N, C-alpha and C positions, 0 to 999 in steps of 0.2 A: 124428543124434538131433535131433528137433525138439520144441519145447514149444508147445502150443496155449494161449495166454494168456486163457482165459475168466475168470481172476481180475480182468481189467480191465473186465468187464461193469459196467453202472451200479450194480447192487445188490451187486456183489462176487463173484458166482459165475455158473457156467454156467446156473443155473436161470432166468435172464432169458429164455433162448431159448424154453424150453417155456412159461413163464408168459406171455410176450407173446402167443404163439399161442392159448393157452387163454383168457386173460382177454379178448382181443379177440373171440374167438368167443362167449363168454358175454355180453359187452356187446352184440354184434350181435343176440343172441337176447332182449334186453330185461332182462337181469339188472342190478341196480343196486348189489348188495352182495355182497362176497366174504367167505367164512368159511373160514379155513385153519388147519390144524394144522401145526406146524413146530418142528424143533429150532433154527431160526433162519434159515437161508439161503433156504428156500422161502418163508417168511413175508416176508422182506425183498424177495424178487422179486415176490411178490403185492402188497405195499404199494407198491413202485415202479411196477408196471404199473397198479395200481388208481388211483394218484394221477394218472397220465397220462390215464386214461380217465374221470376224475371219478367213480369208484366208491367207496363206503364199504368199508372193510376191517376185519374182526375177525380177530385172530390169537391162537390158543390155543397156548401153549408149555409144555413140561414144566418141572419144577422144576430140571432140570439145565442149562437155558439160561443162557448167560453174561449178566451184567448189561449188557455192552457191546452185545450184540445187542438186548436189550430196549429199551435207550435209542435205538438206531438205528431200531427199528420205530416207536417213539413219535414220533421226529423226523419220520418219513415220514407221520405222521398216522394210523397204525393204532391201533385200540383193542386193547390187549394184556391177555390173561388168562393167568395162570400157574396150571397145573392138572396134577396127577399126577406120579408119579415117573419116567415115561418118555413117549416120543412116543405110544405106543399109547393111554395114558390121555387125553392131550390130544386125540388124534384122535377118540376116542369122544364127547367133549364137543362138538367142532366139528360132528360129524355131527348131533347132537341139536339144535344151535342153529338150523339152517336149516329144521327141520321146520315151525316156526310162522311163517316169513317167506317168503311166495310169491316176492318179488323177490330173495331171497338164494340163492346157490349155494355148495355145498361145493366147496372146491378141495383136492384131494389134493396132497401134496408130491411124489409120484412115480408114483402108480398111475392114470394116465389116458392113453389113446392120444393125446390132443391134446398132452400134454406131450412124449411120445416123438417125435411128428412135429416139434415145435419143436427138440428136442435133436438130431434127425437132421441138422440143418443144419451141425453140426460136421463131419460126413463130407463134405457138399457142399463146404465151404470147404477141407478138407484136400486134396481132389481138385483143386480149383482152384489151390491154392497150391504143390503139389508137382509136380515134373516126372515123377514116376512114382507108381503106386499104393503106399500104405503097406504095409510088410512086417509091421508090428505097430502096434496102438493100445493104449496102456496107460491104464487109468482106475481111479479109486476106485469102489467099489460100496457102496451103503448099502441103500436099499429096492429098487433096481433100475431106477429111472427113466432114469438116464444110460445104463446098459447097454442097456436096451430101445431108446433113441434111437440109439445107435451101431449096434446090430444092424439096426435099421430102415434107417438110412442106407446101410449096406453092402449090404443086400438091394436097396435102390432102385437102386444103381449096379452090381448084380450082381458084387460083389467078395467073394472069399474070401481072407481074410488071417488073422492071429492077433490075437485080442483077449485081453488080460490084465486081469482084474478083481481088484483088490487091496483088502483090508480088514484091519483090525486083528483080532487073535484074539478080543478081548473083544466084538466086534460082528460075528462071522463068520456071519451068517444066510444069506448067499448061498453061501459056500464049503461050508458043511455041507450045504445043500440040493442044490447041484450034485453033490457027491460021492455023495449018497444017491439022487439022482434024484427027489426029492419035497420038498415044503416042510418045513422044520424051524423050529419056533418056539423061540427062545431063552427061558430063564427070566428073564434080565436082561441089560442092557448093562453090561459091565465094561471100559470103555475110555475113554481120554482123548478119543478121536475121537467125541464125542457126536453130531456131525452124521451119522454113519453109523448112528445108533441106532434102526434098525427091528428089532423082535423077529423079524419075518418078512418076507421079500422078496415082491414080487408074483409070482404064478404065471406071469405072462407072461414073466418073465426066464428061467425054466426052459424054457418052450415055445419062445421065440425062440432061445435058446441051442441047443436040440436041433435046431431047423430049420436054423440056421446051420451046425452041424457036419454035418448030413445033406447039405448042398450043397457040402461040402468045406472049410469054414472050421474054425478051431481056437479054442476058448474055454478059457482056463486061469484057474482060480481059485486065488489064493494069499493067504496071510495073513502079516502082519508083527507084530512087537511094537510096543507104544506107543512105546518108546524109538527104534525104527527110523523110525517116522513123524515123531517130533519132530526127530530128527537130520536127516532129509531136509528138513524145513521150515527148519531152521537153515542147512543147506548151500545151499538154494535162495535164501534171503534174502541170504546173503553173495554169491552169484554174480550174482543178478539184482535185488538191492535191492528185493525184493517179499515181503510177508508173506502166508502162507497158513495155513489151519487144519491140524491134524493129520489130519483127514479127507482132505484133499488130499495131505498128506504120505504117506499110505498108498500112493497111486499113485506119487508121486515117488520113494519108497524103492526101487522096482524099478530105478531108474537110479542112485541115489546109494549104495545099500547093496551092498557087495561080494558078500555071500552071495546076496541076492535077484537081483542082476544076472545070475546064472547062467542064469536063465530066458530071457534074451535072446540067448544065445550062438549059437543056430541060426537066428535070424531073418534072412531075406533081404529086403533093401529097407529103406527109411526107417522109423525107429522114431519114433512120435509119442506124446508124453506129454500127456494132457489135464490142464492145470492148472486144475482145477475151481474153485479159489479158496476162498471162505468168509470171512465177516466177523467171526467170533468169535475174533479174534486181535489182539494189539497187541505192541509191543516188550516191554512189561512181562510180558505173559503168556508170550511165547516165552522170555524169560529165566527165568521161574519154572519152566517145563517143563524147560528145560535143567538147572537146578539139581536138579529132582526126579529126573532120570535120570543125574545125575552127570557132565555134560559142559557 
């Protein structure tokens, strides 16, 4: 079992990969201002990359965003607006803001092919770092950007393996859509893993998933309880002295939870868990989550 430590990226999550590629492309096209909607981590990645490229950054975040993330965004020089009860409301405002600014561009947290290409470098590195192709890649899934990147990377290298996409039950927009074969829009996000909080995944996640399976790959969608995600964060912090969000814990729970681990029993080859990270966490928050769930 291997862990891919994208939690060590500069902004704290895997999103630096896609945002670096996207923001550089926009800068080359003459864009001078980036407007993003984010539950936190995508905004932090935009602010990090925008600062490197000397671009102005506006980030609209929903009311569920943790104060620790808002403070980090402001430290990076981003202008932060808190708007709406969920990411979708914040996203609507972000899209409107760019309409009257010709030099500004809207930056999606997950639904852009440029992001997916950046995220696909995870697979490039896994292939370089392992002595054999992975038997399974385990990820957390929110809006579907990371999943699209992983599937793009596997397709690029003509690999058919098993991909496990894990999310908490209160944010299971992908799992429900994958089971139904069409997009499912949630009424609300009812999960501690707010970074997974897209009411609806990108259609491309379903399309890429279907194409992946048509070539012989296997895509498994699973859900965990919030308590399982938090427990995985706690176990991971104890083992590797590294803090990650419950959104990341949803993927880690596949390895740390005895019940969820059953999905791995038939895997042949190395198992890689994508430690996607997340900055909305501290020792104090982790302690409060542990007390909330009684451990």
